[in-house]
C-alpha positions in Angstrom: -38.5 -41.0 -8.5 -37.1 -37.8 -10.1 -36.4 -34.6 -8.3 -36.1 -31.2 -9.9 -35.3 -28.0 -8.0 -37.3 -24.8 -8.1 -35.2 -21.8 -7.7 -34.4 -18.4 -8.5 -32.0 -15.9 -7.0 -32.3 -12.3 -7.5 -29.1 -10.3 -8.2 -28.6 -6.6 -8.5 -25.2 -6.2 -10.0 -22.2 -3.8 -9.7 -20.1 -3.4 -12.8 -16.5 -4.4 -12.6 -14.2 -4.9 -15.5 -12.7 -8.1 -14.0 -14.3 -11.5 -14.0 -15.1 -12.3 -10.3 -15.3 -16.1 -9.6 -18.1 -17.0 -7.3 -17.1 -19.4 -4.5 -19.2 -22.5 -4.6 -21.1 -23.5 -1.5 -22.7 -26.9 -1.0 -26.5 -26.6 -1.6 -27.1 -28.5 1.6 -26.3 -25.4 3.6 -29.0 -23.4 1.9 -31.8 -22.0 4.1 -34.6 -24.5 3.7 -38.1 -25.1 4.8 -39.6 -28.5 4.5 -43.4 -28.5 3.7 -45.6 -30.8 5.7 -48.2 -30.4 3.0 -46.5 -30.5 -0.4 -47.0 -27.3 -2.5 -48.2 -27.7 -6.1 -45.8 -26.1 -8.6 -46.9 -23.9 -11.4 -45.2 -26.3 -13.8 -46.1 -29.8 -12.5 -45.3 -32.1 -9.6 -45.0 -31.0 -5.9 -42.4 -28.9 -4.1 -40.8 -31.4 -1.7 -38.4 -28.9 -0.1 -38.1 -25.1 -0.5 -34.5 -24.0 -0.6 -35.0 -20.3 -1.0 -38.1 -18.1 -0.9 -38.6 -14.3 -0.8 -41.8 -12.3 -1.3 -39.9 -9.0 -1.0 -41.8 -7.8 2.0 -38.8 -6.8 4.1 -37.9 -3.1 4.8 -36.2 -1.0 3.6 -35.8 -2.4 0.0 -37.9 -5.5 0.2 -35.4 -8.3 -0.1 -34.3 -10.5 2.8 -30.7 -9.7 3.4 -30.1 -13.1 4.9 -30.8 -14.7 1.5 -29.3 -12.1 -0.8 -26.3 -9.9 -1.4 -27.0 -6.6 -3.2 -24.3 -5.3 -5.6 -24.6 -1.8 -7.2 -22.5 0.0 -9.7 -22.6 3.8 -10.2 -25.8 4.4 -8.2 -28.7 2.6 -9.9 -32.2 3.5 -8.6 -33.8 1.0 -6.2 -37.3 1.3 -4.8 -39.7 -0.8 -2.7 -43.2 -0.9 -4.4 -46.3 -1.4 -2.2 -44.2 -3.2 0.4 -44.3 -6.3 -1.9 -41.8 -5.8 -4.8 -38.3 -4.6 -5.5 -37.8 -2.4 -8.5 -34.2 -2.0 -9.9 -33.8 0.7 -12.5 -30.7 1.2 -14.6 -29.5 3.7 -17.1 -26.3 4.2 -19.1 -23.4 2.3 -17.4 -25.2 1.7 -14.1 -26.1 -1.8 -12.8 -27.8 -3.6 -9.9 -27.6 -7.2 -9.0 -29.0 -9.6 -6.4 -26.8 -12.6 -5.6 -28.0 -15.5 -3.6 -26.0 -16.3 -0.5 -26.1 -20.0 -1.3 -25.5 -22.1 -4.3 -27.6 -24.7 -6.0 -26.9 -27.8 -8.2 -28.9 -29.4 -11.0 -32.3 -31.0 -10.6 -33.8 -27.7 -9.3 -36.4 -25.3 -10.4 -36.5 -21.5 -9.9 -39.9 -19.8 -10.0 -40.0 -16.0 -10.1 -42.6 -13.3 -10.8 -41.1 -10.3 -12.6 -41.8 -7.6 -15.1 -39.4 -5.7 -17.3 -39.8 -2.5 -19.4 -38.1 -3.9 -22.5 -35.9 -1.0 -23.6 -32.2 -1.3 -24.4 -30.8 -2.4 -21.0 -29.6 -5.9 -20.3 -31.2 -8.2 -17.8 -30.4 -11.8 -16.8 -31.9 -14.2 -14.3 -30.5 -17.6 -13.4 -27.5 -19.6 -12.1 -23.9 -18.7 -13.0 -20.4 -19.3 -11.6 -19.1 -15.8 -12.4 -19.9 -12.5 -14.1 -18.4 -9.1 -14.8 -19.0 -6.9 -11.7 -17.4 -3.6 -12.7 -16.8 -1.5 -15.8 -18.9 -0.2 -18.7 -19.1 -2.7 -21.6 -20.8 -5.9 -20.6 -21.3 -4.8 -16.9 -23.1 -7.6 -15.0 -23.6 -9.6 -18.2 -24.2 -13.2 -17.3 -22.6 -14.4 -20.5 -19.1 -14.0 -19.0 -19.7 -17.2 -17.0 -18.0 -20.6 -17.6 -21.0 -22.5 -16.3 -24.5 -21.2 -16.2 -28.3 -21.7 -16.8 -30.3 -18.5 -17.3 -32.7 -16.4 -19.3 -31.6 -13.0 -20.5 -32.5 -10.0 -22.6 -29.9 -8.6 -24.9 -30.2 -6.3 -27.9 -34.0 -6.3 -27.5 -34.3 -10.1 -27.7 -34.9 -12.8 -25.1 -32.9 -16.0 -24.9 -32.6 -19.2 -22.8 -28.9 -19.8 -22.3 -26.8 -22.7 -21.0 -23.0 -22.8 -20.6 -20.8 -25.7 -19.7 -17.1 -25.3 -19.3 -17.2 -22.1 -21.4 -19.2 -23.6 -24.3 -22.5 -22.0 -25.0 -25.9 -22.8 -26.4 -28.6 -20.1 -26.7 -32.0 -20.3 -28.1 -34.4 -17.4 -28.8 -37.6 -17.0 -26.8 -40.0 -15.6 -29.4 -43.1 -13.5 -28.9 -42.4 -12.8 -25.2 -43.6 -9.6 -23.6 -42.5 -8.8 -20.0 -44.1 -5.4 -19.4 -46.7 -7.0 -17.1 -45.9 -9.3 -14.2 -45.8 -13.0 -15.2 -44.6 -16.2 -13.6 -41.5 -17.8 -15.0 -40.2 -21.3 -14.1 -36.6 -22.1 -15.0 -36.1 -25.9 -14.7 -32.5 -27.2 -14.6 -32.1 -31.0 -15.0 -28.8 -32.8 -15.7 -30.0 -33.5 -19.3 -32.4 -30.7 -20.2 -33.1 -27.1 -19.3 -36.6 -25.7 -19.8 -38.3 -22.3 -19.4 -42.0 -22.1 -18.6 -44.0 -18.9 -18.8 -47.3 -18.8 -16.9 -47.1 -22.6 -16.7 -46.6 -23.1 -20.4 -43.3 -24.5 -21.7 -41.7 -22.1 -24.2 -38.2 -23.3 -25.0 -35.6 -25.9 -23.9 -31.9 -26.8 -24.3 -30.5 -30.3 -24.3 -26.8 -29.8 -24.8 -24.0 -28.0 -22.9 -25.7 -28.3 -19.5 -23.6 -27.7 -16.4 -23.6 -30.2 -13.5 -21.8 -28.0 -10.8 -23.3 -25.9 -8.0 -24.0 -22.3 -9.0 -25.1 -19.0 -7.5 -28.5 -17.6 -8.4 -28.5 -14.1 -9.9 -31.0 -11.4 -10.9 -29.3 -8.4 -12.7 -30.0 -5.3 -14.8 -27.4 -3.1 -16.4 -27.2 -0.2 -18.9 -24.3 -1.8 -20.7 -23.7 0.6 -23.6 -24.1 4.3 -24.4 -27.4 3.9 -26.5 -29.2 2.8 -23.3 -31.7 5.2 -21.8 -33.5 3.6 -18.8 -35.2 0.3 -17.9 -36.7 -1.2 -14.7 -36.7 -4.8 -13.5 -39.4 -5.4 -10.9 -39.2 -8.6 -8.8 -42.3 -9.7 -6.9 -41.4 -13.2 -5.8 -38.5 -15.7 -6.0 -38.7 -19.3 -5.0 -36.2 -22.1 -5.4 -36.8 -25.7 -4.3 -36.6 -29.4 -4.9 -39.5 -30.5 -7.1 -40.8 -34.1 -6.6 -42.1 -35.6 -9.7 -44.8 -38.2 -9.5 -44.9 -41.1 -12.0 -46.0 -44.7 -11.7 -43.5 -47.3 -10.8 -43.6 -48.8 -14.3 -41.2 -48.9 -17.2 -38.8 -46.0 -17.8 -39.8 -43.2 -20.1 -37.6 -42.7 -23.2 -38.2 -39.6 -25.3 -36.4 -38.5 -28.5 -35.7 -34.8 -28.2 -33.6 -34.1 -31.3 -33.6 -34.7 -34.2 -36.9 -36.2 -35.3 -37.0 -39.9 -36.1 -36.3 -40.8 -39.7 -34.4 -37.5 -40.3 -30.9 -36.6 -41.6 -28.0 -35.8 -39.3 -24.3 -35.0 -39.9 -21.4 -37.1 -38.7 -20.5 -34.6 -36.0 -24.1 -34.5 -34.5 -25.5 -36.0 -31.3 -28.8 -37.7 -30.9 -30.5 -36.1 -27.8 -32.8 -38.2 -25.6 -34.6 -37.6 -22.3 -34.8 -40.7 -20.1 -36.8 -40.7 -16.8 -37.0 -43.4 -14.2 -34.1 -45.6 -15.4 -31.3 -47.0 -13.4 -29.4 -48.4 -16.4 -29.4 -47.4 -20.0 -27.6 -48.9 -23.0 -27.6 -48.2 -26.8 -26.4 -49.8 -29.9 -26.0 -48.8 -33.6 -27.2 -51.3 -36.2 -27.9 -54.0 -33.6 -24.2 -54.3 -32.8 -22.5 -54.1 -29.4 -24.4 -52.5 -26.5 -22.8 -49.4 -25.0 -23.8 -47.9 -21.6 -25.2 -44.4 -21.6 -25.4 -41.8 -18.8 -26.7 -38.3 -18.5 -27.1 -36.1 -20.4 -28.4 -38.9 -22.6 -26.6 -37.9 -25.8 -25.6 -40.5 -28.4 -22.8 -39.4 -30.7 -23.2 -40.2 -34.4 -19.4 -40.5 -34.5 -19.8 -43.8 -32.7 -20.8 -45.3 -36.1 -17.3 -46.2 -37.3 -15.9 -48.3 -40.0 -13.5 -50.3 -37.9 -10.7 -50.5 -40.5 -10.9 -46.9 -41.6 -12.0 -45.2 -38.4 -14.6 -43.1 -40.3 -18.3 -42.6 -39.9 -20.3 -44.5 -42.5 -22.9 -42.5 -44.3 -26.3 -43.8 -45.1 -29.2 -45.3 -43.1 -28.5 -46.4 -39.5 -30.6 -47.9 -36.7 -30.3 -46.8 -33.1 -31.6 -49.0 -30.3 -32.1 -47.6 -26.8 -32.6 -50.0 -23.8 -33.7 -48.5 -20.4 -34.3 -50.5 -17.3 -35.2 -49.5 -13.7 -34.4 -51.1 -10.4 -37.6 -53.1 -10.3 -36.8 -54.8 -13.6 -39.2 -52.9 -15.8 -37.7 -52.0 -19.1 -38.3 -49.9 -22.2 -36.9 -50.4 -25.7 -37.0 -47.8 -28.4 -35.6 -48.0 -32.0 -35.0 -45.0 -34.2 -33.7 -44.6 -37.8 -31.4 -41.8 -39.1 -29.7 -41.1 -42.3 -26.1 -40.0 -41.8 -25.0 -37.4 -44.4 -21.9 -35.4 -45.1 -21.5 -31.8 -46.0 -20.5 -31.0 -49.6 -16.9 -30.0 -49.8 -17.3 -27.5 -52.6 -19.9 -25.4 -54.4 -19.4 -24.2 -58.0 -19.8 -20.5 -58.7 -19.8 -18.4 -61.9 -17.1 -15.9 -63.0 -18.9 -12.6 -63.3 -18.4 -10.4 -66.3 -19.7 -7.4 -64.2 -17.4 -5.8 -61.7 -19.3 -5.7 -58.4 -19.6 -2.4 -56.5 -19.0 -3.0 -52.8 -21.5 -0.5 -51.4 -23.7 -2.8 -49.2 -26.3 -3.0 -51.9 -26.6 -6.2 -53.9 -27.8 -4.7 -57.2 -30.0 -6.5 -59.7 -27.0 -6.7 -62.0 -24.8 -8.2 -59.3 -27.6 -10.7 -58.5 -27.8 -11.7 -62.1 -24.0 -12.0 -62.6 -23.4 -14.1 -59.5 -24.5 -17.5 -58.4 -27.4 -17.5 -56.1 -27.7 -20.1 -53.3 -30.4 -20.5 -50.7 -28.4 -22.1 -47.9 -29.2 -23.5 -44.5 -27.5 -21.5 -41.7 -27.7 -23.6 -38.5 -28.1 -21.8 -35.1 -26.3 -22.8 -32.0 -29.6 -24.5 -30.9 -29.5 -26.4 -34.2 -32.5 -24.6 -35.7 -32.1 -23.9 -39.5 -32.4 -20.5 -41.1 -32.7 -20.3 -44.9 -30.5 -17.5 -46.2 -29.9 -16.2 -49.7 -26.2 -15.9 -50.7 -24.8 -14.4 -53.9 -21.3 -15.6 -54.7 -18.9 -15.5 -57.6 -15.5 -14.5 -58.9 -14.5 -11.3 -60.7 -11.0 -10.9 -61.9 -9.8 -13.7 -59.6 -11.4 -12.1 -56.6 -14.2 -13.7 -54.5 -17.5 -11.8 -54.1 -20.0 -12.7 -51.4 -23.2 -10.8 -50.9 -25.7 -11.7 -48.2 -29.1 -10.5 -47.0 -28.8 -11.5 -43.4 -31.6 -12.6 -41.0 -30.3 -10.3 -38.3 -31.3 -6.8 -37.2 -28.9 -3.9 -36.8 -28.3 -3.9 -33.1 -25.4 -3.1 -30.7 -23.8 -6.6 -31.0 -25.0 -7.6 -34.5 -22.3 -8.5 -37.0 -21.4 -10.9 -39.9 -18.1 -12.7 -40.2 -16.7 -14.2 -43.5 -14.1 -16.9 -42.8 -11.6 -17.4 -45.6 -9.3 -20.3 -46.2 -6.7 -19.1 -48.7 -5.0 -22.4 -49.1 -8.1 -23.9 -50.6 -7.8 -27.1 -48.5 -11.2 -26.4 -46.8 -9.7 -26.3 -43.3 -9.9 -23.0 -41.3 -7.7 -22.6 -38.3 -4.6 -24.5 -39.4 -2.6 -21.6 -40.9 0.9 -20.8 -39.7 1.4 -17.9 -37.3 1.7 -14.7 -39.2 0.0 -16.1 -42.3 -3.0 -14.4 -44.0 -4.3 -17.7 -45.3 -7.0 -18.3 -42.7 -8.7 -15.0 -41.8 -11.9 -13.6 -40.5 -13.5 -10.5 -42.0 -16.1 -9.0 -39.7 -18.7 -6.4 -40.8 -21.5 -4.7 -39.0 -24.1 -1.9 -39.3 -23.9 1.6 -38.1 -25.4 0.8 -34.7 -22.9 -1.8 -33.7 -19.8 -1.2 -31.6 -16.5 -0.8 -33.4 -15.0 -4.1 -32.1 -17.2 -6.0 -34.6 -15.5 -4.5 -37.7 -12.1 -5.4 -39.2 -9.8 -8.1 -40.3 -8.5 -10.9 -38.0 -6.3 -14.0 -38.1 -7.8 -17.3 -37.1 -6.3 -16.7 -33.6 -8.1 -13.4 -33.2 -5.2 -10.9 -33.9 -6.3 -7.8 -35.8 -4.4 -7.3 -39.1 -4.4 -5.2 -42.2 -5.0 -6.8 -45.7 -4.6 -4.9 -48.9 -7.4 -5.2 -51.4 -10.0 -6.8 -49.2 -13.1 -4.7 -48.8 -16.6 -5.0 -47.3 -19.6 -2.8 -46.9 -23.0 -3.0 -45.1 -26.4 -1.3 -45.3 -29.6 -1.8 -43.4 -32.8 -2.7 -45.4 -36.1 -3.3 -43.5 -34.1 -3.6 -40.3 -31.9 -6.3 -41.7 -28.2 -6.2 -42.4 -27.1 -6.5 -46.0 -23.4 -7.1 -46.4 -21.0 -7.5 -49.3 -17.4 -8.8 -49.2 -14.7 -8.7 -51.9 -11.5 -10.8 -51.4 -8.7 -10.9 -54.0 -7.4 -14.4 -54.1 -3.7 -13.4 -54.1 -4.3 -11.2 -51.0 -4.9 -14.3 -48.9 -2.2 -16.4 -50.5 -4.7 -18.3 -52.5 -4.7 -20.1 -55.8 -7.6 -19.3 -58.2 -7.6 -22.8 -59.7 -8.0 -24.4 -56.3 -10.5 -21.8 -55.2 -11.0 -20.3 -51.7 -12.6 -22.0 -48.7 -15.3 -19.8 -47.1 -17.8 -20.0 -44.3 -20.0 -17.4 -42.5 -21.2 -16.6 -39.0 -24.2 -14.3 -38.5 -24.4 -13.0 -34.9 -27.4 -11.1 -33.6 -26.5 -10.1 -30.1 -26.7 -13.3 -28.1 -27.2 -15.9 -30.8 -25.1 -17.2 -33.7 -25.9 -19.0 -36.9 -23.3 -20.8 -39.0 -22.6 -21.9 -42.6 -21.5 -24.5 -43.2 -23.1 -26.2 -40.2 -19.9 -27.8 -38.9 -18.4 -24.4 -38.0 -17.7 -23.9 -34.3 -16.7 -20.5 -32.8 -13.0 -20.2 -32.2 -11.9 -23.7 -33.3 -10.6 -25.7 -36.2 -13.4 -26.2 -38.7 -14.2 -27.3 -42.3 -15.3 -24.7 -44.9 -16.9 -24.9 -48.3 -14.6 -24.4 -51.3 -15.9 -21.9 -53.8 -14.6 -23.3 -57.1 -14.7 -21.2 -60.3 -17.2 -22.7 -62.8 -16.0 -20.4 -65.6 -18.1 -17.6 -67.1 -21.8 -17.9 -67.4 -21.0 -17.1 -71.0 -18.5 -19.1 -73.2 -17.2 -15.7 -74.4 -17.0 -13.2 -71.5 -16.7 -10.4 -74.0 -20.4 -10.7 -74.9 -21.5 -9.2 -71.6 -25.3 -8.9 -70.9 -26.4 -7.0 -73.9 -29.5 -8.3 -75.5 -28.0 -7.7 -78.9 -25.3 -10.1 -78.1 -27.9 -12.8 -77.4 -29.5 -12.2 -80.7 -26.1 -12.2 -82.4 -25.4 -15.6 -80.8 -28.6 -17.1 -82.0 -28.2 -15.7 -85.5 -24.6 -16.9 -85.7 -25.6 -20.3 -84.5 -28.0 -20.6 -87.4 -25.4 -19.5 -89.9 -22.3 -21.2 -88.7 -24.1 -24.2 -87.1 -22.0 -24.9 -84.1 -20.6 -21.6 -83.1 -21.2 -20.9 -79.4 -23.6 -24.0 -79.2 -20.9 -26.6 -78.8 -22.2 -29.0 -76.2 -19.7 -30.7 -73.9 -20.8 -33.1 -71.2 -21.3 -31.1 -68.0 -21.4 -27.6 -69.7 -24.6 -25.7 -70.5 -24.8 -23.8 -73.8 -25.1 -20.0 -73.8 -28.7 -20.2 -74.7 -29.5 -22.6 -71.9 -27.6 -20.6 -69.3 -29.3 -17.4 -70.3 -32.8 -18.6 -71.1 -33.3 -21.4 -68.6 -32.0 -20.2 -65.2 -34.1 -22.8 -63.3 -32.4 -25.5 -65.3 -29.0 -24.2 -64.3 -30.1 -23.9 -60.6 -31.2 -27.6 -60.6 -27.9 -28.6 -62.3 -25.8 -26.7 -59.8 -27.6 -28.2 -56.9 -27.4 -31.7 -58.2 -23.6 -31.4 -58.5 -23.3 -29.9 -55.0 -25.2 -32.6 -53.2 -24.3 -36.3 -53.4 -27.7 -37.2 -52.0 -30.8 -34.9 -51.7 -34.5 -35.4 -51.4 -36.6 -34.2 -54.3 -38.7 -32.0 -52.0 -35.6 -30.3 -50.6 -34.1 -29.9 -54.1 -37.3 -28.2 -55.2 -37.3 -25.9 -52.1 -33.6 -24.8 -52.7 -34.4 -24.1 -56.4 -37.6 -22.2 -55.6 -39.7 -24.6 -57.7 -42.5 -27.1 -57.2 -41.5 -30.8 -57.1 -43.1 -31.6 -60.5 -41.1 -28.8 -62.3 -37.9 -29.9 -60.5 -38.5 -33.5 -61.7 -39.1 -32.3 -65.3 -35.9 -30.2 -65.3 -33.9 -33.2 -64.0 -35.2 -35.2 -66.9 -34.1 -32.5 -69.3 -30.6 -32.5 -67.9 -30.4 -36.3 -68.2 -31.7 -36.3 -71.8 -29.2 -33.6 -72.9 -26.3 -35.2 -71.1 -25.6 -32.0 -69.1 -24.6 -33.7 -65.8 -21.0 -34.5 -65.1 -22.0 -37.5 -63.0 -24.8 -40.0 -63.5 -27.7 -39.8 -61.0 -30.3 -42.2 -59.7 -33.8 -40.8 -59.3 -36.4 -42.4 -57.2 -39.9 -41.2 -56.1 -38.4 -39.2 -53.2 -34.7 -38.6 -53.7 -31.8 -38.2 -56.1 -28.4 -39.9 -55.5 -25.3 -38.8 -57.5 -22.5 -41.1 -58.6 -19.6 -38.7 -58.2 -16.8 -40.9 -59.5 -16.0 -38.5 -62.3 -15.5 -35.6 -60.0 -13.3 -37.6 -57.7 -11.1 -38.7 -60.6 -10.9 -35.2 -61.9 -9.7 -33.9 -58.6 -7.2 -36.6 -57.8 
């Protein structure tokens, strides 16, 4: 039988610049009431034991002071509405917080009825071990915790957030309005955190889930100078053990992420939810069984080549065996394709000098190489982003139309590996080889602009520039990095990666990037000029001259070398070049995904692949099936030895 707890604690917070650790009390000392007749939860199951309950009917402010501690900073407005609700109002640099007197562990549920005016103030509700109690910036923000489970509202967006030992996962809560009172249920298991709104599950998190006792908090703060006024109204809070009813049969095994028969990287985890099991084991490819415990995550890195100690790419089978104390068992088998990230992407040398003004002009778009790339969010959701990248005069240009709005904490960071080894974070102290260039819009606070080492020290770098604009409420950013300014070598290329941050949520490219740690970047390698003679520029007369000269001289400017497109093919058949570039960037890719990245239908993509094969324009041979393309990259590996 499985117990979950239902709980919420309301916290009105004072702002203090220092992090104040919250002492942990054992949940057994909480004020409890055991129900003789089980109470039906708004989510499912029955409340076996109520650990905290407040209907905000106590004078003078509504909350029961034996259950809560009230913290205030710089005189926020508090009011008792109809003797049944507490309203906490905050404006610039004021804050109010309700803290529970007791702490709660996992396997609980917090149920609360609230409304919020959805302006620019911050609010957060849930369990944390610490938060900032005083000061101006980030006052009462729950994201200062080391361990926590909560929902919050930051930069006009809602998120479900989980912290474990300082590592965070946040996932957006889309299409949520809080201006009217609604019932929220925050469910905290050892292996999954879920948020229900009016009894309907909205989002969940399956990684970085804390397992320690935490205090319950409700807080609102005017945490920056653009804030005007907002009100958080609390009608009811209830926290308790939730008893789940299920038949005494076989354990329930559910695959949470990713989907069966999907692709995963070597550093990923397979997330499962298992209920009713006393023992769980797994095996890869029908080999040795390994025991598994909460949070039911199976690492792909467990698939090792014994002699080389590396993860083997390709198709792998995962078996899960779950058994309960009565001998009932469940077996599930899943299949995944383990893939690797490409280590480089080829880019053009531009004949046009880019203007770094935050506007990616039509000429810059034509001169650079366009990629539609997957940025992966911290909740592992993918966001397709257009990136324009190329070299001009041995300087790297990156232009990006971001998926993030111009808000107080929105910013974009370009990570640069000057050494060209693809590793960011291994540079020597004092070196400019591994740097972070952070740009933001006019609304964002100043700390999100500048140049930094991989250890976070602000530096000055000559020649490196960036600029941003806002188009349709989305940040557009341009970067320009001279290779020699970061100790680079133009022949090797520069390693690069990007982080797009919108307030409380980050997306990354490449997907292996982790905030603040050693990571692998893509290497942007010069592919030469889009034209064999860069002096020709983009003039139409030059194209005509090329064609005319070709007829007269025969081979001038139409010399075909294996792996190089002619001038005419580069200029007149851009889809052909896009397909060619993508094939050389992915050792293995499905036909459907190739067509999506090239902005084509699958039939057109297949026809262009045929053209490239017939004309001998691919550096490596490829194998084409009905659904995917596999590249034999021996020539590239030999060329780069």
